[in-house]
N, CA, C and O atoms as a CHARMM CRD file, in Angstrom:
* protein
*
  340
    1    1 MET  N     -9.06300  -2.46500   7.84000 PROA 1      0.00000
    2    1 MET  CA    -9.48900  -3.84700   8.01500 PROA 1      0.00000
    3    1 MET  C     -8.93700  -4.65100   6.81800 PROA 1      0.00000
    4    1 MET  O     -8.83900  -4.12800   5.70800 PROA 1      0.00000
    5    2 ILE  N     -8.59500  -5.87200   7.04800 PROA 2      0.00000
    6    2 ILE  CA    -8.17200  -6.77900   6.00300 PROA 2      0.00000
    7    2 ILE  C     -9.03200  -8.05000   6.17700 PROA 2      0.00000
    8    2 ILE  O     -9.07000  -8.69500   7.22500 PROA 2      0.00000
    9    3 LYS  N     -9.72000  -8.34900   5.05400 PROA 3      0.00000
   10    3 LYS  CA   -10.60100  -9.53100   5.03400 PROA 3      0.00000
   11    3 LYS  C    -10.02600 -10.51500   4.05200 PROA 3      0.00000
   12    3 LYS  O     -9.41900 -10.10100   3.06500 PROA 3      0.00000
   13    4 THR  N    -10.18600 -11.78600   4.27500 PROA 4      0.00000
   14    4 THR  CA    -9.81100 -12.83800   3.38000 PROA 4      0.00000
   15    4 THR  C    -10.99200 -13.49400   2.82400 PROA 4      0.00000
   16    4 THR  O    -11.72000 -14.11000   3.60200 PROA 4      0.00000
   17    5 GLU  N    -11.28600 -13.44300   1.54900 PROA 5      0.00000
   18    5 GLU  CA   -12.43300 -14.03300   0.86100 PROA 5      0.00000
   19    5 GLU  C    -12.01100 -14.93500  -0.23600 PROA 5      0.00000
   20    5 GLU  O    -11.33900 -14.45100  -1.14600 PROA 5      0.00000
   21    6 ASN  N    -12.33600 -16.22200  -0.25700 PROA 6      0.00000
   22    6 ASN  CA   -11.93500 -17.09000  -1.24500 PROA 6      0.00000
   23    6 ASN  C    -10.45800 -17.11800  -1.44800 PROA 6      0.00000
   24    6 ASN  O     -9.98300 -17.21100  -2.57900 PROA 6      0.00000
   25    7 GLY  N     -9.70300 -17.03700  -0.34300 PROA 7      0.00000
   26    7 GLY  CA    -8.26900 -17.07900  -0.38500 PROA 7      0.00000
   27    7 GLY  C     -7.57200 -15.79700  -0.83200 PROA 7      0.00000
   28    7 GLY  O     -6.34500 -15.77000  -0.92900 PROA 7      0.00000
   29    8 LYS  N     -8.30000 -14.77500  -1.09500 PROA 8      0.00000
   30    8 LYS  CA    -7.78800 -13.49200  -1.53600 PROA 8      0.00000
   31    8 LYS  C     -8.00000 -12.41700  -0.48800 PROA 8      0.00000
   32    8 LYS  O     -9.08600 -12.29900   0.08000 PROA 8      0.00000
   33    9 ARG  N     -6.95000 -11.62300  -0.22900 PROA 9      0.00000
   34    9 ARG  CA    -7.09600 -10.50200   0.73000 PROA 9      0.00000
   35    9 ARG  C     -7.73300  -9.28400   0.08100 PROA 9      0.00000
   36    9 ARG  O     -7.46500  -8.92000  -1.06400 PROA 9      0.00000
   37   10 ARG  N     -8.62300  -8.65900   0.91900 PROA 10     0.00000
   38   10 ARG  CA    -9.25900  -7.40400   0.47500 PROA 10     0.00000
   39   10 ARG  C     -8.99500  -6.42600   1.66000 PROA 10     0.00000
   40   10 ARG  O     -9.13100  -6.76100   2.83700 PROA 10     0.00000
   41   11 TYR  N     -8.61500  -5.21800   1.25600 PROA 11     0.00000
   42   11 TYR  CA    -8.22700  -4.23300   2.22100 PROA 11     0.00000
   43   11 TYR  C     -9.19200  -3.04400   2.22900 PROA 11     0.00000
   44   11 TYR  O     -9.68800  -2.62600   1.18300 PROA 11     0.00000
   45   12 PHE  N     -9.45300  -2.50000   3.43900 PROA 12     0.00000
   46   12 PHE  CA   -10.39500  -1.46300   3.58400 PROA 12     0.00000
   47   12 PHE  C     -9.80100  -0.37400   4.50000 PROA 12     0.00000
   48   12 PHE  O     -9.16800  -0.67100   5.51300 PROA 12     0.00000
   49   13 ASP  N    -10.02700   0.90800   4.11000 PROA 13     0.00000
   50   13 ASP  CA    -9.55800   1.98400   4.90100 PROA 13     0.00000
   51   13 ASP  C    -10.39000   2.25100   6.22500 PROA 13     0.00000
   52   13 ASP  O    -11.33100   1.51300   6.51300 PROA 13     0.00000
   53   14 ARG  N    -10.04200   3.26300   6.97900 PROA 14     0.00000
   54   14 ARG  CA   -10.75800   3.48400   8.25000 PROA 14     0.00000
   55   14 ARG  C    -12.23700   3.84800   8.07500 PROA 14     0.00000
   56   14 ARG  O    -13.01200   3.80300   9.03000 PROA 14     0.00000
   57   15 ASN  N    -12.62100   4.21400   6.83100 PROA 15     0.00000
   58   15 ASN  CA   -13.97300   4.55900   6.55200 PROA 15     0.00000
   59   15 ASN  C    -14.77100   3.40400   5.83800 PROA 15     0.00000
   60   15 ASN  O    -15.93500   3.56300   5.46900 PROA 15     0.00000
   61   16 GLY  N    -14.10900   2.29500   5.67700 PROA 16     0.00000
   62   16 GLY  CA   -14.72600   1.13100   5.03600 PROA 16     0.00000
   63   16 GLY  C    -14.60900   1.11400   3.52800 PROA 16     0.00000
   64   16 GLY  O    -15.16700   0.22300   2.88700 PROA 16     0.00000
   65   17 LYS  N    -13.87400   2.10700   2.90900 PROA 17     0.00000
   66   17 LYS  CA   -13.66600   2.18800   1.48500 PROA 17     0.00000
   67   17 LYS  C    -12.51100   1.17200   1.05900 PROA 17     0.00000
   68   17 LYS  O    -11.45800   1.10000   1.69300 PROA 17     0.00000
   69   18 GLU  N    -12.76500   0.45700   0.03300 PROA 18     0.00000
   70   18 GLU  CA   -11.81600  -0.55100  -0.39100 PROA 18     0.00000
   71   18 GLU  C    -10.45000   0.10200  -0.90200 PROA 18     0.00000
   72   18 GLU  O    -10.45400   1.06500  -1.66900 PROA 18     0.00000
   73   19 ILE  N     -9.36400  -0.44700  -0.45500 PROA 19     0.00000
   74   19 ILE  CA    -8.03000  -0.04000  -0.90000 PROA 19     0.00000
   75   19 ILE  C     -7.63500  -1.00900  -2.01000 PROA 19     0.00000
   76   19 ILE  O     -7.65200  -2.22800  -1.83800 PROA 19     0.00000
   77   20 THR  N     -7.27200  -0.41500  -3.17500 PROA 20     0.00000
   78   20 THR  CA    -6.95200  -1.23400  -4.30100 PROA 20     0.00000
   79   20 THR  C     -5.56000  -0.79900  -4.87700 PROA 20     0.00000
   80   20 THR  O     -5.05300   0.27400  -4.55100 PROA 20     0.00000
   81   21 GLU  N     -4.97700  -1.65100  -5.72400 PROA 21     0.00000
   82   21 GLU  CA    -3.67700  -1.30000  -6.31900 PROA 21     0.00000
   83   21 GLU  C     -3.84300  -0.00900  -7.17800 PROA 21     0.00000
   84   21 GLU  O     -4.81200   0.13400  -7.92400 PROA 21     0.00000
   85   22 GLY  N     -2.92400   0.86500  -7.05300 PROA 22     0.00000
   86   22 GLY  CA    -2.92200   2.10600  -7.79000 PROA 22     0.00000
   87   22 GLY  C     -3.56500   3.25100  -7.12300 PROA 22     0.00000
   88   22 GLY  O     -3.38800   4.39200  -7.55100 PROA 22     0.00000
   89   23 CYS  N     -4.32400   2.99900  -6.07000 PROA 23     0.00000
   90   23 CYS  CA    -5.04200   4.15200  -5.37900 PROA 23     0.00000
   91   23 CYS  C     -4.03400   4.86500  -4.51600 PROA 23     0.00000
   92   23 CYS  O     -2.94400   4.35900  -4.24600 PROA 23     0.00000
   93   24 LYS  N     -4.42300   6.07100  -4.08200 PROA 24     0.00000
   94   24 LYS  CA    -3.66600   6.93100  -3.15300 PROA 24     0.00000
   95   24 LYS  C     -4.35100   6.87300  -1.79400 PROA 24     0.00000
   96   24 LYS  O     -5.57000   7.00100  -1.67600 PROA 24     0.00000
   97   25 ILE  N     -3.52600   6.67800  -0.78200 PROA 25     0.00000
   98   25 ILE  CA    -4.00400   6.68600   0.58200 PROA 25     0.00000
   99   25 ILE  C     -3.24000   7.79600   1.34400 PROA 25     0.00000
  100   25 ILE  O     -2.10100   8.13500   1.02200 PROA 25     0.00000
  101   26 ARG  N     -3.93400   8.34700   2.38200 PROA 26     0.00000
  102   26 ARG  CA    -3.34900   9.33700   3.19400 PROA 26     0.00000
  103   26 ARG  C     -3.33800   8.86300   4.69300 PROA 26     0.00000
  104   26 ARG  O     -4.35200   8.44500   5.25100 PROA 26     0.00000
  105   27 TYR  N     -2.14300   8.96100   5.28100 PROA 27     0.00000
  106   27 TYR  CA    -2.00300   8.56500   6.68500 PROA 27     0.00000
  107   27 TYR  C     -2.41600   9.78500   7.55100 PROA 27     0.00000
  108   27 TYR  O     -2.51400  10.90700   7.05400 PROA 27     0.00000
  109   28 GLU  N     -2.64600   9.54200   8.80600 PROA 28     0.00000
  110   28 GLU  CA    -3.10300  10.58000   9.77400 PROA 28     0.00000
  111   28 GLU  C     -2.10900  11.78700   9.79800 PROA 28     0.00000
  112   28 GLU  O     -2.52900  12.92300  10.02300 PROA 28     0.00000
  113   29 ASN  N     -0.82700  11.53800   9.57100 PROA 29     0.00000
  114   29 ASN  CA     0.20300  12.59000   9.63200 PROA 29     0.00000
  115   29 ASN  C      0.26400  13.41800   8.31500 PROA 29     0.00000
  116   29 ASN  O      1.09800  14.30900   8.15400 PROA 29     0.00000
  117   30 GLY  N     -0.66000  13.07600   7.38900 PROA 30     0.00000
  118   30 GLY  CA    -0.64100  13.82200   6.10100 PROA 30     0.00000
  119   30 GLY  C      0.09800  13.22000   4.92900 PROA 30     0.00000
  120   30 GLY  O     -0.07100  13.65300   3.78900 PROA 30     0.00000
  121   31 ARG  N      0.91700  12.22200   5.20600 PROA 31     0.00000
  122   31 ARG  CA     1.70100  11.56100   4.21600 PROA 31     0.00000
  123   31 ARG  C      0.79900  10.83600   3.22700 PROA 31     0.00000
  124   31 ARG  O     -0.11400  10.11900   3.63700 PROA 31     0.00000
  125   32 VAL  N      1.04700  11.01600   1.89800 PROA 32     0.00000
  126   32 VAL  CA     0.25400  10.39700   0.85900 PROA 32     0.00000
  127   32 VAL  C      1.11700   9.32100   0.16900 PROA 32     0.00000
  128   32 VAL  O      2.26700   9.58500  -0.18500 PROA 32     0.00000
  129   33 GLU  N      0.58700   8.16500  -0.01200 PROA 33     0.00000
  130   33 GLU  CA     1.31700   7.08400  -0.69800 PROA 33     0.00000
  131   33 GLU  C      0.51400   6.42400  -1.72700 PROA 33     0.00000
  132   33 GLU  O     -0.70700   6.34200  -1.60100 PROA 33     0.00000
  133   34 THR  N      1.17900   5.91500  -2.80800 PROA 34     0.00000
  134   34 THR  CA     0.47700   5.07400  -3.80300 PROA 34     0.00000
  135   34 THR  C      0.51500   3.67500  -3.35600 PROA 34     0.00000
  136   34 THR  O      1.50700   3.23500  -2.77500 PROA 34     0.00000
  137   35 VAL  N     -0.55200   2.93600  -3.60800 PROA 35     0.00000
  138   35 VAL  CA    -0.64500   1.49800  -3.19700 PROA 35     0.00000
  139   35 VAL  C     -0.17800   0.62200  -4.39000 PROA 35     0.00000
  140   35 VAL  O     -0.57000   0.81300  -5.54000 PROA 35     0.00000
  141   36 TYR  N      0.69200  -0.35500  -4.02700 PROA 36     0.00000
  142   36 TYR  CA     1.17000  -1.33000  -4.99900 PROA 36     0.00000
  143   36 TYR  C      0.85200  -2.72600  -4.61600 PROA 36     0.00000
  144   36 TYR  O      0.62300  -2.97000  -3.43100 PROA 36     0.00000
  145   37 ALA  N      0.81600  -3.66300  -5.50500 PROA 37     0.00000
  146   37 ALA  CA     0.60300  -5.07000  -5.22200 PROA 37     0.00000
  147   37 ALA  C      1.88100  -5.69200  -5.06500 PROA 37     0.00000
  148   37 ALA  O      2.84600  -5.26500  -5.69900 PROA 37     0.00000
  149   38 TRP  N      1.98600  -6.71200  -4.23800 PROA 38     0.00000
  150   38 TRP  CA     3.24900  -7.47800  -4.05800 PROA 38     0.00000
  151   38 TRP  C      2.97300  -8.93200  -4.05700 PROA 38     0.00000
  152   38 TRP  O      1.84700  -9.35700  -3.79800 PROA 38     0.00000
  153   39 CYS  N      3.99500  -9.72600  -4.34700 PROA 39     0.00000
  154   39 CYS  CA     3.92400 -11.17300  -4.32000 PROA 39     0.00000
  155   39 CYS  C      5.25200 -11.67300  -3.78700 PROA 39     0.00000
  156   39 CYS  O      6.30300 -11.27000  -4.28400 PROA 39     0.00000
  157   40 ASP  N      5.22900 -12.54100  -2.79200 PROA 40     0.00000
  158   40 ASP  CA     6.49200 -13.07800  -2.23200 PROA 40     0.00000
  159   40 ASP  C      6.88000 -14.36400  -2.92100 PROA 40     0.00000
  160   40 ASP  O      6.22500 -14.79300  -3.87100 PROA 40     0.00000
  161   41 THR  N      7.97600 -14.99600  -2.42900 PROA 41     0.00000
  162   41 THR  CA     8.51300 -16.19200  -3.00400 PROA 41     0.00000
  163   41 THR  C      7.59700 -17.41000  -2.80900 PROA 41     0.00000
  164   41 THR  O      7.73800 -18.41800  -3.50200 PROA 41     0.00000
  165   42 GLU  N      6.68000 -17.30600  -1.88300 PROA 42     0.00000
  166   42 GLU  CA     5.68000 -18.44100  -1.66500 PROA 42     0.00000
  167   42 GLU  C      4.37400 -18.15400  -2.33300 PROA 42     0.00000
  168   42 GLU  O      3.36500 -18.79900  -2.04500 PROA 42     0.00000
  169   43 ASN  N      4.37900 -17.13100  -3.27900 PROA 43     0.00000
  170   43 ASN  CA     3.19200 -16.75300  -4.02800 PROA 43     0.00000
  171   43 ASN  C      2.09400 -16.14100  -3.16400 PROA 43     0.00000
  172   43 ASN  O      0.93900 -16.10900  -3.58700 PROA 43     0.00000
  173   44 GLU  N      2.41100 -15.66600  -1.99800 PROA 44     0.00000
  174   44 GLU  CA     1.43400 -14.95400  -1.19300 PROA 44     0.00000
  175   44 GLU  C      1.42800 -13.54100  -1.72000 PROA 44     0.00000
  176   44 GLU  O      2.46600 -12.96900  -2.05300 PROA 44     0.00000
  177   45 THR  N      0.20200 -12.97900  -1.78800 PROA 45     0.00000
  178   45 THR  CA     0.07300 -11.63300  -2.38000 PROA 45     0.00000
  179   45 THR  C     -0.57200 -10.68400  -1.44100 PROA 45     0.00000
  180   45 THR  O     -1.15700 -11.11100  -0.44600 PROA 45     0.00000
  181   46 GLY  N     -0.49400  -9.40700  -1.71000 PROA 46     0.00000
  182   46 GLY  CA    -1.03200  -8.43300  -0.87200 PROA 46     0.00000
  183   46 GLY  C     -0.82500  -7.00100  -1.44400 PROA 46     0.00000
  184   46 GLY  O     -0.39800  -6.83400  -2.58600 PROA 46     0.00000
  185   47 LEU  N     -1.12900  -6.01800  -0.64900 PROA 47     0.00000
  186   47 LEU  CA    -0.96400  -4.63700  -1.01400 PROA 47     0.00000
  187   47 LEU  C     -0.01000  -3.97300  -0.04700 PROA 47     0.00000
  188   47 LEU  O      0.11000  -4.38000   1.10800 PROA 47     0.00000
  189   48 GLY  N      0.70000  -2.89600  -0.55300 PROA 48     0.00000
  190   48 GLY  CA     1.65700  -2.15900   0.26300 PROA 48     0.00000
  191   48 GLY  C      2.00900  -0.85000  -0.32500 PROA 48     0.00000
  192   48 GLY  O      1.40000  -0.40700  -1.29900 PROA 48     0.00000
  193   49 VAL  N      3.00400  -0.20800   0.26300 PROA 49     0.00000
  194   49 VAL  CA     3.53000   1.11100  -0.21300 PROA 49     0.00000
  195   49 VAL  C      5.01200   0.98600  -0.46200 PROA 49     0.00000
  196   49 VAL  O      5.70800   0.15600   0.12300 PROA 49     0.00000
  197   50 ASP  N      5.47200   1.85100  -1.36200 PROA 50     0.00000
  198   50 ASP  CA     6.86300   1.82700  -1.80500 PROA 50     0.00000
  199   50 ASP  C      7.86800   2.00500  -0.66300 PROA 50     0.00000
  200   50 ASP  O      7.72000   2.90900   0.15900 PROA 50     0.00000
  201   51 ALA  N      8.87500   1.15300  -0.61300 PROA 51     0.00000
  202   51 ALA  CA     9.95300   1.28100   0.42100 PROA 51     0.00000
  203   51 ALA  C     11.15200   2.08300  -0.05000 PROA 51     0.00000
  204   51 ALA  O     12.08300   2.32300   0.71900 PROA 51     0.00000
  205   52 THR  N     11.13600   2.50900  -1.33500 PROA 52     0.00000
  206   52 THR  CA    12.24500   3.25900  -1.86300 PROA 52     0.00000
  207   52 THR  C     12.23100   4.67500  -1.37100 PROA 52     0.00000
  208   52 THR  O     11.15800   5.26600  -1.25800 PROA 52     0.00000
  209   53 ASN  N     13.39700   5.26000  -1.06500 PROA 53     0.00000
  210   53 ASN  CA    13.53700   6.62300  -0.56500 PROA 53     0.00000
  211   53 ASN  C     12.97700   7.52400  -1.74200 PROA 53     0.00000
  212   53 ASN  O     13.41700   7.45700  -2.89000 PROA 53     0.00000
  213   54 PRO  N     11.93800   8.39200  -1.32900 PROA 54     0.00000
  214   54 PRO  CA    11.37300   9.25400  -2.36900 PROA 54     0.00000
  215   54 PRO  C     12.33300  10.23900  -3.01600 PROA 54     0.00000
  216   54 PRO  O     12.19300  10.60300  -4.18400 PROA 54     0.00000
  217   55 LYS  N     13.34700  10.67300  -2.19500 PROA 55     0.00000
  218   55 LYS  CA    14.34500  11.62200  -2.68600 PROA 55     0.00000
  219   55 LYS  C     15.19000  10.98800  -3.74000 PROA 55     0.00000
  220   55 LYS  O     15.61300  11.66800  -4.67500 PROA 55     0.00000
  221   56 TRP  N     15.46600   9.66200  -3.62600 PROA 56     0.00000
  222   56 TRP  CA    16.19600   8.95400  -4.61600 PROA 56     0.00000
  223   56 TRP  C     15.43800   8.85500  -5.95500 PROA 56     0.00000
  224   56 TRP  O     16.01700   8.98600  -7.03400 PROA 56     0.00000
  225   57 ILE  N     14.17800   8.62900  -5.84300 PROA 57     0.00000
  226   57 ILE  CA    13.27600   8.59800  -7.01100 PROA 57     0.00000
  227   57 ILE  C     13.25800   9.94300  -7.74600 PROA 57     0.00000
  228   57 ILE  O     13.40800  10.04300  -8.96300 PROA 57     0.00000
  229   58 GLU  N     13.06100  10.97500  -6.90400 PROA 58     0.00000
  230   58 GLU  CA    13.08400  12.38100  -7.50200 PROA 58     0.00000
  231   58 GLU  C     14.36600  12.67500  -8.19500 PROA 58     0.00000
  232   58 GLU  O     14.33500  13.32200  -9.24200 PROA 58     0.00000
  233   59 SER  N     15.50800  12.24800  -7.69200 PROA 59     0.00000
  234   59 SER  CA    16.79700  12.59400  -8.24400 PROA 59     0.00000
  235   59 SER  C     17.23400  11.65600  -9.36200 PROA 59     0.00000
  236   59 SER  O     18.25700  11.88300 -10.00900 PROA 59     0.00000
  237   60 GLY  N     16.42600  10.56300  -9.59300 PROA 60     0.00000
  238   60 GLY  CA    16.76700   9.62300 -10.63700 PROA 60     0.00000
  239   60 GLY  C     17.68400   8.50100 -10.23500 PROA 60     0.00000
  240   60 GLY  O     18.10400   7.70500 -11.07500 PROA 60     0.00000
  241   61 ARG  N     18.01000   8.42600  -8.91900 PROA 61     0.00000
  242   61 ARG  CA    18.94000   7.40700  -8.46500 PROA 61     0.00000
  243   61 ARG  C     18.20600   6.03800  -8.29200 PROA 61     0.00000
  244   61 ARG  O     18.85600   4.99900  -8.16800 PROA 61     0.00000
  245   62 ALA  N     16.90200   6.05300  -8.28500 PROA 62     0.00000
  246   62 ALA  CA    16.08800   4.82100  -8.15000 PROA 62     0.00000
  247   62 ALA  C     14.73300   4.99600  -8.79200 PROA 62     0.00000
  248   62 ALA  O     14.29600   6.11000  -9.07900 PROA 62     0.00000
  249   63 VAL  N     14.08300   3.88300  -9.01000 PROA 63     0.00000
  250   63 VAL  CA    12.68700   3.90500  -9.53400 PROA 63     0.00000
  251   63 VAL  C     11.76200   3.41600  -8.47900 PROA 63     0.00000
  252   63 VAL  O     12.18600   2.73000  -7.54800 PROA 63     0.00000
  253   64 PRO  N     10.46900   3.75800  -8.60100 PROA 64     0.00000
  254   64 PRO  CA     9.49200   3.30000  -7.56600 PROA 64     0.00000
  255   64 PRO  C      9.59100   1.76300  -7.39300 PROA 64     0.00000
  256   64 PRO  O      9.72800   0.99400  -8.34500 PROA 64     0.00000
  257   65 CYS  N      9.51200   1.38900  -6.12300 PROA 65     0.00000
  258   65 CYS  CA     9.52600   0.01900  -5.64400 PROA 65     0.00000
  259   65 CYS  C     10.88800  -0.74200  -5.89900 PROA 65     0.00000
  260   65 CYS  O     10.96300  -1.95500  -5.70100 PROA 65     0.00000
  261   66 GLU  N     11.90400  -0.03700  -6.31900 PROA 66     0.00000
  262   66 GLU  CA    13.21300  -0.68500  -6.54400 PROA 66     0.00000
  263   66 GLU  C     13.75800  -1.33400  -5.28400 PROA 66     0.00000
  264   66 GLU  O     14.44400  -2.35400  -5.33700 PROA 66     0.00000
  265   67 TYR  N     13.43800  -0.72000  -4.14200 PROA 67     0.00000
  266   67 TYR  CA    13.94000  -1.29900  -2.90500 PROA 67     0.00000
  267   67 TYR  C     12.85500  -1.95700  -2.04600 PROA 67     0.00000
  268   67 TYR  O     12.97100  -2.08000  -0.82600 PROA 67     0.00000
  269   68 GLY  N     11.78100  -2.38000  -2.75900 PROA 68     0.00000
  270   68 GLY  CA    10.75700  -3.21200  -2.16500 PROA 68     0.00000
  271   68 GLY  C      9.49800  -2.50700  -1.89800 PROA 68     0.00000
  272   68 GLY  O      9.33000  -1.34800  -2.27900 PROA 68     0.00000
  273   69 ILE  N      8.56800  -3.20100  -1.22700 PROA 69     0.00000
  274   69 ILE  CA     7.27600  -2.72700  -0.84000 PROA 69     0.00000
  275   69 ILE  C      7.01100  -3.01300   0.63300 PROA 69     0.00000
  276   69 ILE  O      7.15700  -4.16400   1.04600 PROA 69     0.00000
  277   70 TYR  N      6.65900  -2.10600   1.38600 PROA 70     0.00000
  278   70 TYR  CA     6.22800  -2.30900   2.74600 PROA 70     0.00000
  279   70 TYR  C      4.74700  -2.78300   2.73400 PROA 70     0.00000
  280   70 TYR  O      3.86700  -2.04700   2.28800 PROA 70     0.00000
  281   71 PRO  N      4.48700  -3.98900   3.21600 PROA 71     0.00000
  282   71 PRO  CA     3.11100  -4.50700   3.22700 PROA 71     0.00000
  283   71 PRO  C      2.21300  -3.62900   4.13100 PROA 71     0.00000
  284   71 PRO  O      2.66600  -3.11200   5.15200 PROA 71     0.00000
  285   72 LEU  N      0.92600  -3.47400   3.73200 PROA 72     0.00000
  286   72 LEU  CA    -0.05000  -2.85500   4.59600 PROA 72     0.00000
  287   72 LEU  C     -0.52300  -3.89700   5.63200 PROA 72     0.00000
  288   72 LEU  O     -0.89900  -5.02400   5.31000 PROA 72     0.00000
  289   73 TYR  N     -0.47700  -3.46200   6.83000 PROA 73     0.00000
  290   73 TYR  CA    -0.87000  -4.33900   7.92100 PROA 73     0.00000
  291   73 TYR  C     -2.28300  -3.75200   8.44700 PROA 73     0.00000
  292   73 TYR  O     -2.71500  -2.66400   8.06500 PROA 73     0.00000
  293   74 HSD  N     -2.92900  -4.55700   9.33000 PROA 74     0.00000
  294   74 HSD  CA    -4.19800  -4.18500   9.92800 PROA 74     0.00000
  295   74 HSD  C     -4.15000  -2.72300  10.51900 PROA 74     0.00000
  296   74 HSD  O     -5.03900  -1.90000  10.30000 PROA 74     0.00000
  297   75 ALA  N     -3.07700  -2.48500  11.25900 PROA 75     0.00000
  298   75 ALA  CA    -2.93700  -1.19400  11.94200 PROA 75     0.00000
  299   75 ALA  C     -2.84700  -0.00200  10.87900 PROA 75     0.00000
  300   75 ALA  O     -3.34000   1.09700  11.13100 PROA 75     0.00000
  301   76 ASP  N     -2.21800  -0.26600   9.72600 PROA 76     0.00000
  302   76 ASP  CA    -2.19200   0.72200   8.72500 PROA 76     0.00000
  303   76 ASP  C     -3.58700   1.02900   8.15600 PROA 76     0.00000
  304   76 ASP  O     -3.95300   2.17800   7.90800 PROA 76     0.00000
  305   77 THR  N     -4.35300  -0.07900   7.96100 PROA 77     0.00000
  306   77 THR  CA    -5.68200   0.12900   7.33800 PROA 77     0.00000
  307   77 THR  C     -6.61900   0.83600   8.29700 PROA 77     0.00000
  308   77 THR  O     -7.57800   1.46200   7.84600 PROA 77     0.00000
  309   78 GLU  N     -6.38400   0.76600   9.60700 PROA 78     0.00000
  310   78 GLU  CA    -7.18500   1.49400  10.60600 PROA 78     0.00000
  311   78 GLU  C     -6.86400   2.96000  10.65600 PROA 78     0.00000
  312   78 GLU  O     -7.65500   3.76900  11.14300 PROA 78     0.00000
  313   79 GLU  N     -5.67500   3.30900  10.13800 PROA 79     0.00000
  314   79 GLU  CA    -5.22000   4.72300  10.14000 PROA 79     0.00000
  315   79 GLU  C     -5.48100   5.44900   8.77600 PROA 79     0.00000
  316   79 GLU  O     -5.85000   6.62400   8.78200 PROA 79     0.00000
  317   80 VAL  N     -5.30700   4.80800   7.68700 PROA 80     0.00000
  318   80 VAL  CA    -5.29200   5.49200   6.40000 PROA 80     0.00000
  319   80 VAL  C     -6.74500   5.63500   5.83900 PROA 80     0.00000
  320   80 VAL  O     -7.67000   4.90800   6.20100 PROA 80     0.00000
  321   81 GLU  N     -6.85700   6.62900   4.93000 PROA 81     0.00000
  322   81 GLU  CA    -8.02300   6.77700   4.11300 PROA 81     0.00000
  323   81 GLU  C     -7.72400   6.88400   2.70200 PROA 81     0.00000
  324   81 GLU  O     -6.71000   7.48400   2.34600 PROA 81     0.00000
  325   82 VAL  N     -8.53900   6.34100   1.83800 PROA 82     0.00000
  326   82 VAL  CA    -8.39300   6.38400   0.35800 PROA 82     0.00000
  327   82 VAL  C     -8.70300   7.77900  -0.08900 PROA 82     0.00000
  328   82 VAL  O     -9.78000   8.27400   0.24100 PROA 82     0.00000
  329   83 ILE  N     -7.88400   8.42300  -0.78200 PROA 83     0.00000
  330   83 ILE  CA    -8.18100   9.82000  -1.26100 PROA 83     0.00000
  331   83 ILE  C     -8.31200   9.85800  -2.78100 PROA 83     0.00000
  332   83 ILE  O     -8.80300  10.84400  -3.33100 PROA 83     0.00000
  333   84 GLU  N     -7.86800   8.76900  -3.48800 PROA 84     0.00000
  334   84 GLU  CA    -7.98000   8.70200  -4.94100 PROA 84     0.00000
  335   84 GLU  C     -7.99600   7.26600  -5.36200 PROA 84     0.00000
  336   84 GLU  O     -7.09900   6.51800  -4.97300 PROA 84     0.00000
  337   85 GLN  N     -8.93600   6.84900  -6.11100 PROA 85     0.00000
  338   85 GLN  CA    -8.96000   5.50300  -6.68400 PROA 85     0.00000
  339   85 GLN  C     -8.17800   5.34600  -7.97600 PROA 85     0.00000
  340   85 GLN  O     -8.13400   4.25400  -8.54100 PROA 85     0.00000
């Protein structure tokens, strides 16, 4: 679920636990991702996961978030659960 309070988005996982920058979330398929904050050119902000190929990060060809951040959408929040704050 994504709620907007006082103009700021708050994200919650399928169990109602708040998703925050830096926490780890697990998708139903077992994939674990770190959550990052993003800001676009219109100063809109939100949370998302790294869009960079993890193999490139492991091999040193890229750094986390070098190729952007995939925003978390409502459907994502209904699927994921926070596993580490």
